[in-house]
N, C-alpha and C positions, 0 to 999 in steps of 0.2 A: 504494500500500500504506500503510495507516494502522495504526500500532501505538502503544499507550500501555501500557507494562508496568512495574509497580512491585511488587517482591517484596523487602521489607526483611528478611525472616526469613533468618537464617543457618542453613542446614541442614547438620547434621553426622551422618553415618551410619557405623555400624561397631560392632564389638564393644567393649564397655566405654567407649562414647563419652562418657558423662556424667563418669565419674571422670577419664578421660584429658584432658578439656577443662574441668576444674573451675575453672581460672583465670577462665574467662568468667563463671562464677556469682559470683565474688568481686567483679566489677565492679558488680554490681546492688544491693548493699547488705549490711547486717549481718544481716538476718533475713528468712526466707522464709515465706510461707504456702504449705504444701504441700496441694494439693487433690486428692482422689481419691474413688473409691468405698469401700465399707466393707472389702472383702476383697481385691480383685483386685491392687492394687499391692503388697500384702504377699506374695501368692501368686506373682506373676510375677517378683519380685526388683527391680522398678523402685524401690520405696520404699527398700530397703536400699542400693541403689546411689546414690540421691540423698542419703540421710543420710550415707553414707560420704564423698561429695564435699563436702558442706557442712561436716561435722566436720573434714575435712582442711584446709578453708579457714578454720576458726575462726568459721564462721557459725552462727547459731542458727535455729530454725524453730518453727512451730506447725502441727500437722497437723489439717486439716479433712477428715474422711473420711466425710462424710454425703451425698455426691452420689448421687442415684438415677438410674436410666435415664430419659432425657427430663427433664432438670432443670427444676424449677419456678422461678417468679419468687421465691417465698419462699426457696428454697434459695440463690439468688445474693445476696439481701439479707442472709441470715444469714452467708454467707461473707464478705461485705464488712464486716459488723459485726465479725467476728473479725479481719480485717486491721487495722481501726482500733483495736480494743481491745488487740491484741497488738503494735502498732507495727511491722508488717511493711513491708518496702521493695519486695518483688517477690513474684510468684506463680509457683509451679512446679506445673504440672498433670501428673498421672500417670494415664493411662487412655485410654479410647476417646473418642468425640466428646462424651459427657456431661460428664466431668470437664474436658476442654479447653474446652468451651463455657462451663461454669460458671465456670471460671477467668477467662475473658474478661469475663463479666458482673460478677464480683466485682471485677476490676481496674478496670473503669469506675466502678462504684458507690463504690469506695474514694475516688475523687477528685471525684465529682459527686453532688450531693444532688438527687434527683428522686423524686417520688411514684411508687408502683407503677403507678398508672393512666396515667402519662405516659411510662413506660419506652420503649415502642415508637414513640413519636412525638417523641422528643427526639434531637437531634443531639449527638454527643459528640466532643470533640477531645482529651481527656486520659484516660489510663489508666496504671496501674502497669505496669512491665515484666513480661512473661510469658515463662516458659520452658515449652515443651510437650514432653512425652515420650509419644508415642502407643504404646499397648500393644495396639491392634487395628489392622487394615489396612483402613480403610473410609472414614472421614469426611474425612481430609486436613485436619482442623481445625488441625493444627500449622502450616499455611502459608496460612491464610485470615484475612480481617478480619471474620469473621462469627461470632456466637454465636447458637444456636437454642434457644429455651426453650418450654416448655409454656405456652400462653396460654389460660387457662380462659375468659376473657371472650369470646374469639373461637372457642372450642372447637376449637382446632387448635394448631399450633406456629408461632411467629413469631420473627423474627430481629432482632438488633441488629447494625448494620453501621457500622464506622468503621475507617479505617486505624490508629487508635490501638491497636487490639487485635490487629494482626498480632503474633504471638509474636516476641520478640527472638531467641530461639534455639529450634531444634527438634532434639532429639536422637533419632535413629532407631536403635534396637538391636533387631534381629529376635528376639533371645532372649526378649524379653518377650511375644512372641506364640506361643511354642512350646506353651504349655499350653491354648490356646484350643480349644474343641470344634469339630468339623467344622461343626456348624450355625452357630455364630457366625462361623467363618471364611468360610463360603459367604455368609452375609448381608452381612458387611462387604465382601467382594469385589464383590458385586452393587452395593452402595451406591457403591463407588469407580468401577465401570465406568459406572454411570448418570451420575455426575458428568462423566466424560470425554466421553461421548456427548452429553449435554445441552449441554455446553460448545460442542461443534461445531455444535449446532443453535440456538445463541444468536445474537441480532442483534449481540452484542458480540464475537463470535468474531473472531480475527485469525490471520494466518499463524503467529505465534509460539504462540498458545494452541492452535491446531490441531496443531502439531508435538508439543507436550506431550501433547495428548489422544490422538493416534494412538499415541505411544509407550506411554502408560498402558494403552490398550485392548489393544495387542498383548501387553504384558508380563502383564497379568492373564489374558487369554484363553489364554496358554500354560499356565496353571495349572489350567484347567478339568478336564482329564482326571483329574488327581490328586484334585481336590475331588469329582468324581462317583464315583470308585471308593472302595474301602474300605482302600486302602493308607495307610500313615503319611504325613503331610504333612511333607516333609523341611524342614530348615532353609533350604535353597536356595529352595524354594517360598515359605516364610514371608518370606524377604527380598525376593523378587520382588513379592509382594503388598504389602508395606510400601512398597516403592519405587513401585509403580504407584499406590497410594493417594495417596502424597505428590504425585506428578505431577498426578493428577486434582484434588487440592486446589489446586494452583497454577493449574489451568485455571479452576475456578469462582471463584477469588479475583478473576479478571478478567472472566469472562463471566456469572457467576451460573448458576442452574439454570433449567429451563423448567417444563413442566406436570407432569412425573413427580413432582417433589418435593411440591408442594402436594397432588396426588392421594394420594401415599403418606402424607402427614401426616394426612389425614382417617382413613385406615385405622389408623394408629398411635394417634391420639387417641381415636377412637370404639371401636376393637376391640383395642387393645393389641397390634397386630401389629408385630414388630420392624421398625425403619425400613428396613433394607436389604431385608428380605423384602417389605415393603409396596411398595417401588419395583419389585422384581423381578416381582411378580405382574402388574403392568400394563405393564411396560417393552416387551415385544415388540409388543403391540398398539398402543402409542403410536408406536413406530417405523414400524409398518405404515401408520398414518394419515399420518405425515409422508411416507412413500414414495409413497403414493397422491397426495398433494398435489403432490409434486415432478414428477409426470408432466405437469402443465400449467404448469410453471415452468422456469426455466433453472438451478435448483440441482441439485447432485448430492451432497448431503451423505450420504445413506443409503448409496450405493455406496462412499463413502470409509470409512464406519464399518464396513461389512461387510468391506471389504478389510483394514482394520486388525485386525479379528477373526480374519483368516485363514480366512474362511468364504466360501461361494458365494452365500448368500442369507439373508434374514431368517428364512425358514422353518427353515433349519438352526440359526440362533441360537436361535429359539424352542424348538426341540427340546432344545438344551443347557440353556436356562433351566428347562424343565420337569423335566429330570433333576436339576438342582441344587436346585430348590424342592420336589420331591416332591408329595404330594397338596396341592392348592390349597384355600383357603377359598372358600366360596360364599355369596352374600348375595341377599336378595330385591330386586326392582327398586326398591321404595320406599326401601330403605336406600341403594342406589346413587344414587338421585336426590338424596338428602340429601347424600351425599358429593360428587357432582358440583356441587351448588349451592355447597357450602362452597369447593371447590377453585377454582371459576370466579371467586371474588372475590380470589384471590391475585395479587399484582403479578407473580409469575413468569410468569403466563400470557402477558403482553404481551412477554416476553423472547424468545419463540421466533420463528424465521424465518417460521413460519406461525401465525397466531393461532387457537387452538382455542376454539370456542364451547362453551357448557355442553352442548349436544347431542353435540358431539364427545367431550367428557370422559365423558359418560354412555355413549356407544357403546363407548369403551375399557373402561370398568368392566364393562359387560355381557358383552363378548366375553372378558374376562379372568377375571372371578370372578362372573358372573351365574348 
């Protein structure tokens, strides 16, 4: 058994965990750059809670609230300039994956001078301390060493990876997710469960990452009935989703993702489909391709994933996904060929226990949204 597990982020979960643990923030410096989207951090209460904690500590702050969905390279350079101009000592990210990833990019660029054209080919070893407060339950970015950004040059999304951007602290308070729409809640839950399942299908998977992945899959799957129906999503369900998302983040911090993510990125970049939904559109067919390849191998990953889901087959899971996603988008073959070509160039492709060729990717696209 080979395990190499490094998770330097201190995770603190519970009601009012930011204010109750405000002494930890005081260790990080005198001034914070708070990074968020334009409205969500104000609406969900995370900004007020962070300000209350900082003010109680006697710390100052500068608010950068310009992060868009799928943050751009220009965005993180602008945020880094604000850090330098305002003399900030650490970065506090409030939001979903976009603000947390933007915070990671800004924290790196605050201590490293690099041209935009070299951002994704440079190795970084230094970054300002990061505090992450997830307000959606999907990306798990609060416990990963990865920031994902829109890369116009490659016409997709590309990541920066370094242990330096593991957040120092992750504060998980499910009350910040209470106001999320059902659509966002579904999309982010699908994103999280793809993280966990792809982690199990990674060549870097270990017994420890598998244990986390199976727990994540099981916890999120328990919430599906509530998400499919029209009843209110209870605080208990919100907390389970946040917990499951965090576990899945810990998984991909060690395993990375596989083909689903680069395939989803092409749909997000080219057609502005929400990241989690983009993954969900192709997820079932991807798993079926892996299941077919397992028939001539000694691996049993798919049965383990199905068992963690609490289901009997991939067909049952595909039906649940269809109910969660509703009416699917559909594209002409020429467009799907373009997406398959883009996705086939991603490094994640080689991370799967079975290497999928461009023709495999195209087949998945066709069966899913052709």
